[in-house]
C-alpha positions in Angstrom: 128.9 83.8 115.6 127.5 86.7 117.3 123.5 87.3 117.9 123.3 89.0 114.5 124.8 86.2 112.5 122.9 83.8 114.5 119.7 85.7 113.1 121.0 86.3 110.0 121.9 82.4 109.3 118.1 81.2 110.6 116.4 83.6 108.5 118.6 82.9 105.2 117.8 79.3 105.8 114.6 78.2 107.8 112.5 81.8 107.2 110.1 81.4 103.8 110.1 83.6 101.2 107.4 84.4 98.9 107.6 85.4 95.2 106.0 88.5 95.3 105.6 91.2 92.3 107.1 94.6 92.6 104.8 97.1 94.3 105.1 100.4 96.2 103.2 103.0 97.9 100.4 104.0 95.2 99.8 100.9 93.4 96.6 99.0 94.0 96.8 95.3 94.2 94.8 92.2 95.8 95.7 90.2 98.5 94.7 86.8 98.9 94.9 86.4 102.4 94.9 82.5 104.1 92.2 82.7 106.9 91.9 79.9 109.1 88.2 79.2 110.8 88.4 76.0 113.1 89.4 73.3 110.8 88.2 74.9 107.1 90.9 77.1 105.7 89.6 79.4 103.5 91.3 82.5 100.9 89.8 86.1 101.3 90.7 88.8 99.0 91.8 92.5 100.3 91.9 95.0 97.4 93.0 98.6 97.8 95.8 101.2 98.0 99.3 100.7 99.1 100.2 102.8 101.6 103.8 102.7 102.4 106.3 99.7 102.6 108.2 99.6 105.7 111.0 96.7 107.5 114.2 95.9 105.6 113.9 91.3 104.9 112.3 89.4 107.3 110.7 92.1 109.4 109.8 94.1 106.1 105.4 95.2 106.5 103.4 96.9 104.1 100.0 99.0 105.0 97.1 98.5 101.7 94.0 100.8 102.7 90.3 100.3 101.1 87.0 101.7 101.6 84.1 99.7 102.5 81.0 101.6 102.2 82.0 104.4 104.1 84.6 103.2 106.3 88.5 103.4 105.7 89.9 99.7 106.5 93.9 99.4 106.6 95.4 96.4 107.5 99.3 96.3 108.0 100.3 92.5 106.8 104.3 91.4 106.9 105.4 90.2 103.3 107.0 87.3 104.5 103.9 86.1 105.7 102.9 82.4 105.6 99.3 83.4 105.2 99.9 85.3 102.0 98.3 83.2 99.3 99.4 85.6 96.4 99.5 88.9 95.5 98.0 90.7 92.2 99.0 94.0 91.1 96.4 95.6 89.4 96.9 99.3 88.6 100.5 101.4 89.6 99.7 104.3 90.9 101.9 107.8 90.1 102.9 109.2 93.4 105.7 111.3 94.7 106.1 109.9 98.2 106.9 106.6 100.0 104.1 107.0 102.7 100.9 108.5 101.4 99.1 108.7 104.8 97.6 112.1 103.1 94.8 109.5 101.6 93.4 109.3 105.0 91.9 113.1 105.1 90.8 112.8 101.4 87.3 111.7 100.2 85.5 110.4 96.6 87.4 111.5 93.8 90.3 113.8 95.5 90.8 110.4 97.1 91.8 108.7 93.5 95.2 107.9 92.5 96.5 108.8 88.4 97.9 105.8 86.9 101.3 105.6 85.9 102.0 105.8 82.2 104.1 103.5 80.7 
C-alpha cells in the first residue's frame, strides 16, 4: 500500500464526518462550538458570514466572520472538527465570488450581503 492509499483508508474508516447543511461563501450561519473549560463543557454560538471554504475531504476548512462591537472577528474552523456540535443556516447570501475578502474593508450598511431569492 502506498502512502496515499493508506491515508485514504484511514480517512474513510476512522474519521468521523459531521452531517452539515450545504453552505457556501456569503451565507450567514451559526456554528454551535463545544468549548472545554477544565472539567466542564459548554456550547458557544458563533454567528457570522462565511468568507470562504477551502480544502477538500478531511482537511476542508471554512472561514467565518462576525463584527463584535466595532471589531471584526474571524475564525477558521475545520469542517470535520469534533468540536462542532451543529451548524444552522440562517440566510443564503447572493454573492458572485467564492472568496469574499472584500467584506473586510467595508463598514456599516455597505458590509451587508443581499439575500438570495428562491
